[in-house]
Backbone bond lengths (Angstrom), bond angles and torsions (degrees), N, CA, C in turn:
res aa  C-N    CA-C-N  psi(-1)  N-CA   C-N-CA  omega(-1)  CA-C   N-CA-C  phi
1 M - - - 1.455 - - 1.527 107.39 -
2 Y 1.305 115.71 129.54 1.468 121.66 176.97 1.519 108.82 -119.41
3 W 1.326 116.25 126.98 1.457 121.71 -178.02 1.510 110.67 -96.41
4 D 1.311 116.44 137.25 1.456 121.97 176.78 1.539 108.61 -74.17
5 T 1.301 116.65 133.96 1.455 120.42 -179.92 1.529 112.06 -87.20
6 F 1.327 117.72 -9.80 1.455 122.13 -179.71 1.543 112.34 -94.66
7 Q 1.334 115.81 -47.72 1.463 120.73 -176.79 1.523 109.54 -105.64
8 R 1.307 116.40 115.54 1.468 121.73 178.75 1.543 109.43 -59.96
9 G 1.325 117.16 136.55 1.454 122.09 175.61 1.524 115.45 86.62
10 L 1.315 118.07 -7.41 1.462 120.93 -178.35 1.525 109.98 -91.45
11 A 1.325 115.74 131.52 1.467 121.11 -179.85 1.518 109.93 -137.47
12 L 1.308 115.20 151.08 1.474 121.03 173.55 1.522 106.74 -112.41
13 R 1.333 115.27 116.76 1.463 120.33 179.31 1.526 108.16 -91.33
14 V 1.326 115.27 131.72 1.456 121.62 179.27 1.505 107.90 -115.43
15 E 1.333 115.89 116.55 1.455 121.93 178.72 1.539 110.39 -82.89
16 P 1.318 118.35 155.42 1.480 119.99 176.61 1.532 112.60 -57.83
17 S 1.341 116.07 -27.27 1.463 120.13 178.47 1.517 112.69 -73.77
18 G 1.344 117.10 -11.29 1.447 120.90 -177.20 1.502 113.71 101.11
19 H 1.349 117.50 -6.88 1.471 121.63 179.09 1.517 109.45 -66.20
20 L 1.348 116.66 134.87 1.458 122.34 -179.92 1.522 108.03 -115.95
21 A 1.340 116.36 133.36 1.449 120.44 -179.35 1.527 110.06 -138.96
22 W 1.338 115.76 138.71 1.461 120.71 176.16 1.519 109.12 -83.82
23 K 1.353 115.75 138.22 1.459 122.63 176.51 1.520 108.18 -130.10
24 C 1.308 115.30 146.53 1.451 121.43 173.18 1.525 106.42 -118.33
25 V 1.318 116.93 125.57 1.464 121.68 -177.60 1.524 108.56 -111.96
26 Y 1.316 115.23 130.18 1.472 120.48 177.86 1.518 108.44 -143.05
27 T 1.297 115.22 167.25 1.474 121.29 -178.29 1.534 109.55 -122.30
28 I 1.325 114.00 133.95 1.464 120.72 173.41 1.519 106.33 -111.32
29 R 1.305 116.90 131.19 1.467 120.74 -178.52 1.527 110.65 -55.31
30 G 1.317 114.93 127.93 1.457 120.35 177.34 1.524 113.87 87.39
31 R 1.307 117.52 -9.80 1.464 120.55 -177.92 1.528 113.86 -118.02
32 G 1.307 117.66 -14.39 1.457 121.04 179.99 1.521 111.68 82.50
33 A 1.319 115.54 -164.50 1.460 121.11 -176.04 1.525 111.43 -73.46
34 R 1.320 115.25 142.33 1.466 122.65 175.19 1.513 107.74 -121.39
35 W 1.329 115.78 136.63 1.456 121.76 179.47 1.538 107.87 -108.69
36 Y 1.296 116.88 117.36 1.468 121.60 -179.77 1.529 107.50 -104.98
37 H 1.319 116.63 117.30 1.465 122.31 177.82 1.514 108.62 -77.61
38 M 1.324 116.52 118.03 1.468 121.19 -177.75 1.513 112.93 -93.35
39 G 1.296 118.01 -29.86 1.470 119.12 177.07 1.513 113.66 145.15
40 N 1.303 114.19 177.34 1.455 122.98 -179.29 1.530 109.94 -69.20
41 A 1.331 116.59 131.81 1.467 121.28 -176.90 1.517 112.13 -69.47
42 S 1.317 117.31 -18.91 1.473 117.89 176.98 1.534 111.49 -77.85
43 A 1.332 116.48 -16.06 1.472 120.83 180.00 1.531 111.92 -102.49
44 I 1.339 117.46 -19.36 1.459 121.71 -177.24 1.519 109.12 -121.92
45 T 1.327 116.46 123.08 1.458 120.92 179.75 1.523 110.13 -72.30
46 L 1.335 116.06 165.62 1.461 121.08 177.72 1.523 110.53 -60.53
47 A 1.322 117.01 -42.92 1.462 120.43 179.98 1.518 111.22 -61.69
48 D 1.332 116.91 -42.57 1.470 120.05 179.77 1.536 110.45 -70.20
49 A 1.314 117.70 -36.48 1.454 121.14 177.78 1.531 110.08 -63.81
50 R 1.326 117.09 -39.13 1.468 120.12 177.31 1.529 111.14 -64.76
51 K 1.326 115.97 -41.22 1.482 119.15 178.76 1.514 111.02 -64.26
52 L 1.335 117.04 -44.06 1.443 122.20 -179.58 1.546 110.93 -65.49
53 A 1.310 117.49 -41.86 1.462 121.15 177.06 1.517 110.22 -62.62
54 S 1.325 116.55 -40.09 1.466 120.54 177.93 1.526 111.14 -61.14
55 K 1.339 116.31 -42.51 1.478 120.60 178.79 1.532 110.40 -65.24
56 I 1.314 117.08 -41.96 1.465 120.76 179.45 1.512 110.53 -62.00
57 L 1.336 116.69 -46.04 1.478 120.39 -179.50 1.517 111.36 -67.19
58 Y 1.337 117.27 -30.19 1.465 120.20 175.92 1.528 109.57 -66.54
59 Q 1.330 117.00 -42.33 1.470 120.84 177.81 1.531 110.26 -60.66
60 V 1.316 116.34 -40.45 1.467 120.76 179.24 1.524 109.79 -64.25
61 A 1.342 117.03 -42.18 1.458 121.18 178.54 1.517 111.20 -62.93
62 E 1.323 117.35 -28.39 1.465 122.34 178.37 1.521 112.34 -82.28
63 G 1.342 117.44 -2.77 1.456 121.35 176.60 1.514 113.82 103.90
64 A 1.310 119.23 0.96 1.479 121.65 -178.61 1.532 109.90 -85.39
65 D 1.313 114.99 167.32 1.459 122.70 174.06 1.529 107.00 -129.39
66 P 1.328 118.53 89.17 1.475 121.40 -175.44 1.525 114.27 -55.69
67 H 1.323 116.70 -36.57 1.463 119.19 179.97 1.525 111.17 -66.15
68 A 1.329 116.80 -45.27 1.480 121.69 177.36 1.520 110.27 -63.70
69 D 1.336 116.94 -39.13 1.467 120.27 178.99 1.523 110.73 -62.56
70 R 1.324 116.62 -40.40 1.471 120.54 179.69 1.531 109.43 -64.89
71 L 1.325 116.58 -42.96 1.480 119.59 179.05 1.521 110.60 -64.34
72 A 1.317 116.92 -38.26 1.469 120.36 179.48 1.524 110.61 -64.35
73 L 1.329 116.37 -39.16 1.473 119.37 177.85 1.506 111.44 -63.57
74 R 1.321 116.30 -31.63 1.467 120.19 177.26 1.522 111.97 -80.25
75 G 1.322 116.54 -6.70 1.461 120.48 175.49 1.496 115.44 84.00
76 R 1.335 118.37 18.86 1.456 117.70 -179.83 1.526 113.79 -130.25
77 G 1.307 117.71 -5.76 1.455 118.08 -175.91 1.513 114.39 -111.69
78 S 1.292 117.35 -6.79 1.457 119.91 -175.50 1.519 111.34 -69.37
79 I 1.308 115.86 124.22 1.466 120.04 177.89 1.523 109.61 -62.89
80 A 1.309 117.01 -40.62 1.464 120.32 179.99 1.531 110.50 -62.39
81 L 1.324 116.91 -40.06 1.457 120.82 178.71 1.519 110.82 -64.68
82 R 1.318 116.89 -45.54 1.448 120.80 -179.74 1.521 111.79 -64.58
83 F 1.336 116.38 -40.45 1.453 120.25 178.48 1.525 110.66 -65.59
84 S 1.309 116.46 -38.74 1.476 121.31 177.17 1.529 110.10 -60.96
85 M 1.322 116.43 -44.80 1.467 120.47 178.67 1.522 110.28 -64.32
86 F 1.319 117.39 -40.28 1.474 121.60 177.40 1.515 110.83 -59.47
87 L 1.349 117.29 -45.44 1.455 120.69 179.57 1.525 112.22 -63.18
88 R 1.334 116.23 -40.31 1.460 119.82 178.13 1.516 111.20 -60.33
89 V 1.336 116.61 -44.70 1.458 120.84 179.24 1.526 110.71 -65.14
90 L 1.334 115.67 -41.73 1.461 120.48 179.70 1.525 110.71 -62.06
91 I 1.315 117.67 -45.05 1.471 122.13 179.86 1.528 109.45 -65.52
92 W 1.316 117.60 -42.62 1.472 121.33 179.29 1.530 109.76 -61.49
93 T 1.340 116.54 -43.78 1.461 120.85 -179.41 1.518 110.68 -63.52
94 A 1.329 115.68 -43.22 1.489 119.92 178.66 1.513 110.72 -63.65
95 T 1.326 118.17 -39.00 1.449 122.42 179.12 1.524 110.77 -64.68
96 V 1.326 116.76 -45.37 1.449 121.91 179.22 1.533 109.68 -61.69
97 A 1.342 116.63 -44.92 1.456 120.68 178.89 1.516 111.67 -61.74
98 Q 1.351 116.54 -42.88 1.462 120.75 179.54 1.531 110.68 -63.47
99 N 1.336 117.71 -41.44 1.456 121.15 178.29 1.528 110.93 -64.11
100 A 1.347 115.77 -39.33 1.467 119.54 179.49 1.529 110.23 -65.91
101 L 1.338 116.40 -41.97 1.460 119.46 178.77 1.526 111.43 -64.54
102 S 1.314 116.66 -38.70 1.484 120.14 178.60 1.514 110.47 -64.62
103 A 1.321 116.40 -42.24 1.474 119.91 179.48 1.512 110.71 -66.07
104 M 1.317 119.12 -40.02 1.461 121.09 179.00 1.523 110.09 -68.47
105 S 1.317 118.54 -38.36 1.482 121.36 176.36 1.515 110.84 -61.18
106 A 1.332 115.80 -43.47 1.471 120.34 179.41 1.521 110.41 -61.99
107 L 1.328 117.97 -41.10 1.459 121.44 179.25 1.520 111.36 -66.16
108 I 1.324 116.89 -38.69 1.475 120.54 179.68 1.533 109.97 -67.76
109 E 1.339 117.22 -39.46 1.477 119.84 -179.73 1.521 110.93 -68.31
110 M 1.348 117.86 -29.54 1.464 120.97 -179.51 1.531 111.36 -72.38
111 S 1.306 117.37 -25.40 1.465 118.20 -176.28 1.519 112.97 -90.98
């Protein structure tokens, strides 16, 4: 990992295979460090990576979480989505339990 001395939070990750990727690292209070993958270094110049990192850090300063936003767009990081799925499972479980209790009550009344 090589850190840019000009743009805070900008790093160049070097894989053992030789693959180079730009990363932007920022911190959100209460969540710790977030690593935002910006792209392949062969496709993005240093100047463009600095501009992109600056934009990402500006979004963070405005209260956004670009990494979480990207995950939400992919449909797997949204807290609202996960909570909605949790509620569906909870309701389904309660319904199954209620049906089982009703069936057992009916069997007990028959005997």
